[in-house]
Every structure is written in C-alpha cells, then in structure tokens.
Backbone as CSV, one residue per row, in Angstrom:
resi,resn,N_x,N_y,N_z,CA_x,CA_y,CA_z,C_x,C_y,C_z
1,MET,-60.009,157.605,142.181,-61.146,158.485,142.134,-62.291,158.035,141.672
2,SER,-63.491,158.699,142.095,-65.206,157.640,142.012,-65.187,158.024,140.459
3,LYS,-65.789,156.440,140.403,-66.606,156.599,139.133,-67.681,157.857,138.571
4,ALA,-68.411,158.103,139.597,-68.986,159.566,139.511,-68.463,161.162,139.565
5,ARG,-67.160,160.839,139.947,-66.608,162.242,139.438,-65.714,161.772,138.102
6,VAL,-65.317,161.094,138.171,-64.730,160.670,136.483,-65.919,161.096,135.508
7,LEU,-67.029,160.547,135.468,-67.999,161.072,134.955,-68.794,162.225,134.908
8,ALA,-68.826,162.982,135.832,-68.415,164.506,136.558,-68.123,164.950,135.132
9,GLY,-66.577,164.400,134.955,-65.569,165.071,134.823,-66.171,165.282,132.789
10,LEU,-66.224,164.512,132.483,-66.788,163.975,131.145,-67.960,164.841,130.922
11,ALA,-68.877,165.050,131.793,-69.776,165.547,131.325,-69.222,166.990,131.142
12,ALA,-68.693,167.917,132.527,-68.433,168.595,131.717,-67.207,168.991,130.818
13,LEU,-66.791,168.118,130.418,-66.056,168.880,129.202,-66.737,168.138,128.336
14,VAL,-68.264,167.581,127.885,-68.775,167.352,126.574,-69.449,169.107,126.659
15,LEU,-70.125,169.563,127.661,-70.540,170.790,127.571,-69.408,171.790,127.702
16,LEU,-68.272,172.122,127.867,-67.264,172.892,127.232,-66.755,172.608,126.191
17,VAL,-67.020,171.839,124.961,-66.321,171.493,123.823,-68.003,172.173,123.339
18,GLY,-69.103,171.331,123.731,-70.177,171.436,122.841,-70.248,173.368,122.902
19,CYS,-70.035,174.113,124.127,-70.033,175.195,123.854,-69.129,176.462,123.096
20,GLU,-68.566,175.074,122.250,-67.378,176.154,121.310,-67.989,176.124,120.177
21,LYS,-67.452,177.551,119.672,-68.493,177.955,118.644,-67.682,177.096,117.522
22,PRO,-68.298,176.373,116.363,-67.832,175.561,115.537,-67.063,176.086,114.464
23,GLN,-65.717,175.919,114.194,-65.340,176.498,112.934,-65.422,176.164,111.764
24,PRO,-65.669,177.080,110.546,-65.710,176.033,109.525,-64.765,175.360,108.615
25,ASP,-64.724,174.840,107.768,-64.092,174.200,106.959,-63.064,174.821,106.428
26,VAL,-61.930,174.871,106.559,-60.967,175.763,105.370,-60.430,175.473,104.462
27,ALA,-60.358,175.488,103.493,-59.413,174.858,102.519,-58.648,174.883,102.228
28,PRO,-57.661,174.694,102.069,-56.037,175.167,101.780,-56.213,175.949,100.242
29,ALA,-55.952,177.652,99.692,-55.793,177.996,98.833,-55.561,176.911,97.608
30,PRO,-55.791,176.629,96.189,-55.122,175.906,95.614,-54.280,176.233,94.912
31,LEU,-53.010,175.583,94.843,-51.725,176.435,94.079,-52.277,176.488,92.539
32,PRO,-51.691,177.263,92.424,-51.671,177.790,90.775,-51.284,176.816,89.922
33,ASP,-51.320,176.611,88.641,-51.367,175.501,87.554,-49.916,176.039,86.687
34,LYS,-49.424,177.513,87.491,-48.405,177.512,86.028,-47.364,178.143,87.508
35,ALA,-45.744,177.856,86.997,-44.512,178.426,87.750,-44.365,180.053,86.694
36,ASP,-43.713,180.752,87.745,-43.252,181.821,87.245,-41.980,182.227,87.119
37,ARG,-40.725,180.846,87.846,-39.846,180.968,87.520,-39.237,179.195,88.038
38,VAL,-37.806,179.131,87.572,-37.503,177.467,87.760,-36.269,177.988,88.427
39,VAL,-35.927,177.109,89.992,-34.776,177.072,90.299,-33.980,175.669,90.030
40,VAL,-33.280,175.850,89.564,-32.089,174.320,89.975,-31.268,174.937,91.035
41,LEU,-31.128,173.247,92.062,-30.348,173.363,92.954,-29.052,172.428,92.100
42,LYS,-28.018,172.458,92.118,-27.494,171.549,91.224,-27.045,170.683,92.943
43,GLY,-25.931,171.416,93.801,-25.744,170.708,94.710,-27.103,169.709,95.075
44,GLU,-28.096,169.549,95.131,-28.881,169.356,95.611,-29.993,168.146,94.891
45,ARG,-29.304,168.659,93.274,-29.761,167.512,92.270,-31.466,167.810,92.651
46,GLU,-32.000,169.262,92.543,-33.386,169.302,92.705,-33.691,170.310,91.468
47,LEU,-34.568,170.567,90.663,-35.874,171.576,90.276,-36.781,171.992,90.885
48,HIS,-37.023,172.831,90.914,-37.938,173.181,91.945,-38.349,174.419,91.133
49,LEU,-40.028,174.236,91.174,-40.913,175.321,90.555,-41.794,176.178,90.932
50,LEU,-41.853,177.308,91.085,-42.276,178.071,91.829,-43.146,179.310,91.543
51,ALA,-44.116,179.608,91.856,-45.375,180.712,91.676,-45.311,181.965,93.171
52,GLY,-44.520,183.002,92.377,-44.634,183.737,93.749,-43.491,183.617,94.296
53,SER,-43.700,183.201,96.033,-43.174,182.357,97.319,-43.144,180.856,97.250
54,GLN,-44.526,180.488,96.393,-44.706,179.364,96.822,-43.666,178.440,95.902
55,THR,-43.923,176.926,96.244,-42.878,175.738,96.040,-44.002,174.866,95.216
56,LEU,-44.121,175.028,94.274,-45.446,173.897,93.168,-45.092,172.160,93.377
57,ARG,-44.075,172.324,93.243,-43.374,170.628,92.503,-41.826,171.101,93.064
58,VAL,-41.643,170.438,93.005,-39.757,169.584,93.233,-39.280,168.465,92.940
59,TYR,-38.925,168.331,91.739,-38.069,167.055,91.315,-36.554,166.917,90.995
60,PRO,-36.384,165.443,91.618,-35.377,164.877,91.488,-34.091,165.375,90.242
61,VAL,-33.422,165.325,89.541,-32.910,165.779,88.620,-31.084,164.771,88.308
62,ALA,-31.263,165.075,87.178,-29.503,164.328,86.962,-29.019,165.445,85.643
63,LEU,-27.570,165.567,86.144,-26.724,166.809,85.282,-26.236,166.077,84.438
64,GLY,-25.024,167.564,84.038,-23.992,166.798,82.952,-23.226,165.932,84.204
65,PHE,-22.544,164.662,83.105,-21.545,164.135,83.311,-20.004,164.389,84.832
66,ALA,-20.532,165.729,84.362,-18.730,166.432,84.994,-19.445,167.588,85.955
67,PRO,-20.479,167.828,86.451,-21.240,168.630,87.191,-20.859,169.863,88.177
68,GLU,-20.030,169.641,88.924,-19.097,170.430,89.465,-18.732,171.745,89.018
69,GLY,-19.036,172.896,89.045,-18.635,174.389,88.725,-19.476,174.403,87.239
70,PRO,-19.747,175.553,86.999,-20.284,176.376,85.763,-19.768,176.263,84.215
71,LYS,-20.151,175.516,83.490,-20.070,175.227,82.101,-19.554,176.272,81.879
72,ARG,-18.144,176.098,80.981,-17.301,176.676,80.721,-16.927,176.860,78.814
73,GLN,-17.441,175.778,78.458,-16.961,175.474,77.064,-17.834,173.763,76.549
74,SER,-18.240,173.460,75.660,-18.457,172.707,74.800,-17.799,171.236,74.955
75,GLY,-18.583,170.204,75.485,-18.123,169.029,76.024,-17.421,169.128,77.127
76,ASP,-17.749,170.182,77.873,-17.241,169.889,79.309,-18.133,169.032,80.695
77,GLY,-18.941,168.501,79.844,-20.017,167.734,80.794,-20.441,168.557,82.211
78,ARG,-20.327,169.952,82.270,-21.130,170.678,82.968,-22.392,170.947,82.650
79,THR,-23.033,171.484,83.791,-24.920,172.387,83.738,-24.125,173.406,83.974
80,PRO,-24.489,174.399,82.808,-24.712,175.877,83.435,-24.872,176.289,84.713
81,GLU,-24.523,177.637,85.303,-24.500,178.104,86.118,-24.971,179.308,86.213
82,GLY,-26.531,180.204,86.649,-26.192,181.562,86.242,-28.298,181.552,85.594
83,HIS,-28.274,182.806,85.563,-30.088,183.548,85.153,-30.031,183.403,83.325
84,TYR,-31.222,182.800,83.467,-31.196,182.206,81.835,-32.738,182.541,81.681
85,LEU,-33.028,182.381,81.122,-34.996,181.883,80.023,-34.837,180.711,79.601
86,LEU,-36.301,180.026,79.903,-36.659,178.995,79.110,-37.171,179.820,78.059
87,ASP,-36.663,179.288,77.018,-37.036,180.298,75.504,-37.403,179.046,74.994
88,ARG,-37.735,178.293,74.665,-38.139,177.502,73.440,-38.570,175.694,73.734
89,ARG,-39.366,175.121,73.156,-39.490,174.129,73.445,-39.642,173.330,72.368
90,ASN,-39.056,171.943,72.511,-39.223,170.491,71.399,-40.030,169.563,71.970
91,PRO,-41.183,169.395,71.339,-42.171,168.135,71.348,-41.234,166.832,70.593
92,ASN,-40.190,167.210,70.275,-39.976,166.051,68.861,-38.099,166.145,69.047
93,SER,-37.924,166.057,70.788,-36.233,165.810,70.492,-36.152,164.868,70.542
94,SER,-34.612,164.574,70.449,-34.042,163.019,70.373,-34.185,162.367,72.580
95,PHE,-35.019,163.027,73.362,-35.247,162.465,74.231,-36.574,163.349,74.804
96,TYR,-37.158,162.796,75.675,-38.728,162.636,75.806,-38.809,164.120,76.186
97,ARG,-39.382,165.385,75.212,-39.877,166.479,75.746,-38.740,167.202,75.503
98,SER,-38.701,168.312,75.329,-37.031,169.051,75.709,-37.821,171.013,75.723
99,ILE,-37.194,171.726,76.720,-37.345,172.500,76.852,-35.571,173.225,77.413
100,HIS,-35.702,174.579,75.700,-34.397,174.973,76.001,-34.110,175.756,76.832
101,VAL,-32.954,176.178,77.847,-32.613,177.039,78.277,-31.963,178.021,77.263
102,SER,-31.638,179.303,77.806,-30.937,180.492,76.929,-29.783,180.496,77.073
103,TYR,-29.163,178.821,77.505,-27.365,179.307,77.832,-26.738,179.236,76.258
104,PRO,-25.603,179.786,76.254,-24.532,180.765,76.621,-25.411,182.450,76.602
105,GLY,-25.249,182.672,77.519,-25.454,184.081,78.126,-24.495,185.227,77.106
106,PRO,-24.713,186.685,77.662,-23.682,187.642,76.825,-22.704,186.903,77.696
107,GLU,-22.332,187.224,79.281,-21.340,186.548,79.609,-21.133,185.173,79.600
108,ASP,-21.696,184.262,79.752,-20.832,182.901,78.883,-20.274,183.498,77.711
109,ARG,-20.325,183.674,76.660,-20.058,184.196,76.031,-18.655,185.163,75.342
110,GLU,-18.761,185.791,76.271,-17.577,186.711,76.537,-16.356,185.884,77.102
111,ARG,-16.462,185.379,77.827,-15.872,184.728,78.788,-15.080,183.445,78.104
112,ALA,-16.030,183.071,77.025,-15.909,182.032,76.390,-14.775,181.888,75.339
113,ARG,-15.120,183.325,74.486,-14.015,183.829,74.109,-13.057,184.544,74.297
114,ALA,-12.607,185.176,75.896,-11.418,185.165,76.004,-10.367,184.177,76.312
115,MET,-11.301,183.358,76.914,-10.902,181.987,76.541,-10.608,181.087,75.349
116,GLY,-10.848,181.624,74.714,-10.369,181.062,73.117,-11.295,179.308,72.664
117,VAL,-12.456,179.558,73.545,-13.210,178.641,73.368,-14.842,178.828,72.842
118,ASP,-15.354,177.884,72.659,-16.804,177.315,72.045,-17.587,177.325,73.519
119,PRO,-18.323,177.828,73.416,-19.037,178.107,74.969,-20.093,176.979,75.076
120,GLY,-20.676,176.344,74.215,-21.139,174.927,73.632,-22.991,176.097,73.460
121,GLY,-23.456,174.727,73.822,-25.143,175.129,73.959,-25.867,174.218,74.032
122,ASP,-27.264,174.721,73.468,-28.340,173.538,73.512,-28.410,172.588,74.530
123,ILE,-28.976,173.463,75.664,-28.654,172.825,76.988,-30.420,173.009,77.263
124,MET,-31.292,171.776,77.508,-32.053,171.585,78.098,-32.836,171.037,78.906
125,ILE,-33.830,171.233,79.501,-34.483,170.729,80.357,-35.604,168.969,79.878
126,HIS,-35.111,168.038,79.794,-35.659,166.892,79.145,-35.997,165.632,80.253
127,GLY,-36.634,165.306,79.195,-36.780,164.087,79.916,-36.253,162.596,79.476
128,LEU,-36.122,161.278,79.440,-35.338,160.089,79.351,-35.206,160.148,77.858
129,PRO,-34.017,159.396,77.450,-33.808,158.994,76.246,-35.261,158.812,75.308
130,ASN,-35.895,158.821,74.202,-37.121,158.341,74.065,-36.620,156.790,73.773
131,GLY,-37.600,155.752,74.245,-37.404,154.179,73.845,-36.830,153.836,75.799
132,ARG,-36.171,155.103,76.051,-35.800,154.004,77.423,-36.390,154.846,78.777
133,GLY,-38.242,155.281,78.740,-38.916,155.849,79.700,-38.659,154.921,80.800
134,TRP,-38.500,153.401,80.796,-38.752,152.420,81.263,-37.640,152.587,82.315
135,ILE,-36.721,153.293,82.438,-35.521,153.470,83.420,-36.128,154.497,84.810
136,GLY,-36.476,155.533,84.216,-37.813,155.933,85.250,-36.605,156.963,86.684
137,ALA,-36.961,156.447,87.559,-36.745,157.305,89.029,-35.063,157.127,89.050
138,ASP,-35.105,155.910,88.470,-33.575,155.626,88.695,-32.034,156.210,87.751
139,HIS,-32.811,156.840,86.627,-31.752,157.626,86.038,-31.404,158.841,87.086
140,ALA,-32.059,159.331,87.485,-31.495,160.167,88.713,-30.247,160.066,89.998
141,ARG,-29.889,158.580,89.638,-28.849,158.279,91.040,-27.479,158.500,90.048
142,PHE,-27.355,158.668,88.924,-26.361,159.015,88.238,-26.006,160.747,87.480
143,ASP,-25.344,161.417,87.342,-25.208,162.730,86.673,-24.756,161.718,85.222
144,TRP,-25.459,162.061,84.082,-25.204,160.965,82.448,-25.443,162.396,81.322
145,THR,-26.088,163.635,82.119,-26.591,163.936,80.340,-25.122,164.947,79.774
146,GLU,-25.149,165.455,78.721,-23.965,166.053,78.671,-23.825,167.262,78.885
147,GLY,-24.821,168.144,79.766,-25.091,169.219,80.488,-26.030,169.611,80.492
148,CYS,-27.238,168.824,80.245,-28.682,169.018,80.005,-29.060,169.090,81.702
149,ILE,-30.685,169.204,81.995,-30.835,168.747,83.576,-32.158,168.026,83.327
150,ALA,-31.764,166.344,83.167,-33.045,165.534,83.260,-33.870,164.901,84.011
151,VAL,-35.182,164.894,83.775,-36.005,164.122,84.881,-36.947,163.097,84.273
152,THR,-37.853,162.251,84.757,-38.482,161.639,84.480,-39.544,161.672,83.093
153,ASN,-39.878,160.927,82.570,-40.801,161.206,81.277,-42.250,161.963,81.965
154,THR,-42.753,161.787,82.970,-44.423,161.529,83.686,-43.785,163.138,84.713
155,GLU,-42.220,163.228,84.976,-42.140,164.229,85.291,-42.256,165.863,84.540
156,MET,-42.104,165.166,83.131,-41.129,166.436,81.414,-42.709,167.000,81.761
157,ASP,-43.638,165.552,81.786,-45.079,166.204,81.055,-45.691,167.066,82.311
158,GLU,-45.379,167.168,83.567,-45.794,168.510,84.716,-45.273,169.634,84.408
159,ILE,-43.742,169.196,83.976,-43.111,170.617,83.575,-43.450,171.461,82.498
160,TRP,-43.300,170.779,81.559,-43.620,170.951,79.624,-46.001,171.664,80.254
161,ALA,-46.087,171.157,80.997,-47.422,171.624,81.642,-47.489,172.942,82.188
162,MET,-46.772,172.824,83.021,-46.718,173.918,84.178,-45.613,175.043,83.971
163,VAL,-44.607,175.523,82.621,-43.790,176.235,82.337,-44.038,176.782,80.783
164,ASP,-44.400,177.793,80.924,-44.664,178.680,80.011,-43.202,178.923,79.249
165,ASP,-43.424,179.146,77.829,-41.800,180.043,76.871,-41.523,181.289,77.863
166,GLY,-40.663,181.453,77.836,-40.194,182.503,78.461,-39.972,182.991,79.956
167,THR,-40.554,181.883,80.422,-40.079,181.731,81.818,-38.499,181.800,82.654
168,PRO,-38.235,182.160,83.329,-36.762,182.451,84.299,-36.613,181.095,84.961
169,ILE,-35.427,180.908,84.607,-34.636,179.469,85.267,-33.110,180.144,85.843
170,GLU,-32.936,179.604,87.367,-31.973,180.379,87.844,-31.274,179.258,88.260
171,ILE,-30.109,178.960,87.302,-29.379,176.914,88.123,-28.229,177.504,89.259
172,ARG,-28.433,177.087,90.171,-27.392,177.801,91.507,-26.287,176.587,91.834
173,PRO,-24.907,176.701,92.189,-24.204,175.517,92.458,-24.779,174.460,93.453
C-alpha cells in the first residue's frame, strides 16, 4: 500500500472520529454508604454487605472452629445458619468491636429444647482479639471462633459504620 493511501485512510478516519458526537463523561452512581442487609456464605467464608441488589463490600471471614452445619448447641463450635437480625453493638468487647447476631431465634430454641440442650448464644460479628490486631488478614486462613464471624479490625470499622442495629443478616451454608 502506498504512503499516500495510508495517509488518506488516516485522514478519513480522523474526519469520521471528529464527526462523532462527543459523549459526556458519566460518573457511575456512588454506592450507598449503608447496607440494608448482610449475607454470610459459610462455604465461601465471605461476608457480603448489600444495599438492594448492589454488593457494597465483600470480606473474607473466619467462622466457628467446627463450621460444617448449623449451630445446634452451646460449645459445638458452629456458626448458626438462618435469618437473624444484627440487634446491638459492643464497642468494648473482648474482640475489636462486636455486633450481636440475634441467635438463637424461636426455632433454634425449640430445636434445642427438643434435644435437651442449651442452644448457646452470644454470636457476634467481631474483629480480632484485643491486642492481636497485628494478625491481620492471616486470621481468615483458619476457622478459630466459638461460632462467631470474624474479620480484621479495619474491616470491622467499615462494617460498624455501614450496618445499623436492626439490619437483617442471613447466614447460608
């Protein structure tokens, strides 16, 4: 191809591009700063903060030391499964901040009563043990809680700010 043809083709391309109507820069809509629900996927070891159909954040988590299956009784090391509420928070917990999960619910209590056991309780989303924040993200390599859902302290700060008391939480297998 001759140099003249290449230049003519480039000139035509420039004219065509120059004729296009400029598109305004459209910034994506900002994400909400509050979650309206929380979903924990135990199998994936993830906590999702959601607002409507939008995923705001996803965090890796550590669960109870025996995470398979739903929590049945106190001391079993399992993280509950089901629908609950995040109903209160403790800024002075033994772990870096904690938000309480409303386990046990009525069905959990009834099941435990029928089994003749204590259903347990005090299930939280929390940060790392006080004074152990240096562990950081490595904590999620192992399931180490008594049944709670653990994140790093920085992640707990974000969750604390983005989740209000009364927010529903669904914990899936």
